[in-house]
N, C-alpha and C positions, 0 to 999 in steps of 0.2 A: 343665781347661786349653782344651778345644775351646770351651766356652761362653765363656770370657773373650776368645778369638780371635775367635769369631763377633760377640761384643758390640762388640769394638774395631773389627772391619771394618764393621759397621752404623752405629756412631757417627761414624766418620771423615767419611763423606760429609755428614752432617746438620751437624757442626761446621764443615766446609768451606765449606758453603752459607751458613750463618749469617754467617761471616767475610767472605765476598765480599759479601753483601747490606749488611752494616755498612760495608764499605768503599766500595761503590757509593754508599750514602746519604750518607756523610760527604763523599766527593768531590764529589757532586752539590751539597750546600749550599755548600760552599767555592766551586765555580764560579759559582753564582749571586750569591753576596756579591762576588766579585771583579768580576762583570760590572756589578752596580750601582754599586760604588765606582769603577770604571775610567771611568764616564760623567762623574764630577764632577772637576774639577781641585782640587788642594790650595789651601786658603785662603791668600790672600796678605795676611798680617797688616800688612805694611807699606803696604799700599795706602789705609788709612784710620785715623786715630787711634782711632775707635771700636772697630776689629777688635782691637787689642792690649788695650784696656781691658776689653772684654767677651769675651775670647779664649775662656774655658771654655764659656759659654752658647752662643756662636756655633758653636764646634766640635761640641759635643753635638748641637744642633738641625740643624745643616747635614748631619751624618752620618746622622741618623734621618728627615729629611724628603726628599721628592722635589721636583722643580721645581714651584713654585707661583705663578709670576708672569712674564709677558712671554716665555714659551717657553725662557728659559734661567736664570732666577734662582730662588733659593731664599730666601724672607723668613723670617727668624727673629725672634721676638718674645720679650720678658720684661717683667715687671712694673716699674713705676717710681713705685709708690705705690699708695694705695687707688684702685681704679677706673682705673688709668693703665697703659698699655702702650706701649712703644717697641721699637725693633729696628733691624735692619740687613738689607741684601740682599747675597746672595753670588752672583757670576756663575760658573755652573758650567763655563764654557769656560775661564776663565783664572784663577778664584779671587778676582778683585778684589772688595772689599768697598765697598758704597755706604751712606750713611745714608738713613734715611727722610725723608720730606718735613720740611722745617723749618717748624713750626707754632708760631710765638712765641705765639699766643693760648692754646694748651692747655698748653705746656710738654713735653708728651709727645706721643704721636699719638692720644690719646683712650682709650677703654675697650677698643676692640679694633679690629683691622685686618682687612680682608677683601680677598682677592686671588684672581684666577683665572689658571690656567696659560696660557691663550691670549689674554689681555687686557693691555693696556698701561695700564689705569685702576686705580688703587689707591683703596680706599675706606677712610677713617678715620672712625671713629664714637665720639662722646662721647655717653655716656647719663646722663641726670639725672633725678630724680623731683621733681616740684613738690609744694607743700604740700598740694595737692588730691588727690594720689595719681597724677595723670597722669605717664606716662613720656614723656620727649622725647628722640628721638635727633637730634643734630646731625650730619649725614653731609656729609663733605668728600670731593670727587673730585679725584683728581691724576693728571695724564698723564705717563707716563715717555716721555722722548725718548731713544731709543737712540743717535742721533748725538752729543748733547751728554753723555749719561749724567747726566741731570738731571731731577727732577720739577718739573712746573708746575702751580699750582693752577688748577683749572678751574670748580668750581662748589661751592655749599654749599646744603644743603636741611634744613629742620627737619621732623621727622615725629612726631606725637603717637601714642602707642601705648596702647591701652585696657588698664586695669589690671583685675585679677580680684578687685577689692575689692566 
């Protein structure tokens, strides 16, 4: 009986410490997740027809990505065919959704989109391979105008990339 009492008395502090550590760890992760989510506004799906049409992919990527363009925006992209991407942009301050630049020449926005958190220049790139094996990137630069909330085409350049053949 004394042994059972002694084991119980020794085990209680160990169990108690484990429960506190677990509670502290769980509450710590909940706080950090709330802090990250609190910085982003809820998506305003009524702000743009593309938002409702691509609701699922926009929501999933907006939730997982951090600001990646012009200090306040999260650009989310998805495939639109073989070698084609398109996307949308969500303002983390008010949840408004904006379309990517209107590029009638490509139909989508190219093979990939590149953006920087602290830049208002968006880069869309279409990649193609010539019959000789050279890879050509056509890069289009778009300026985001915060006042009008619109992209303006700035420049295009073609770059030949050496192939590993």
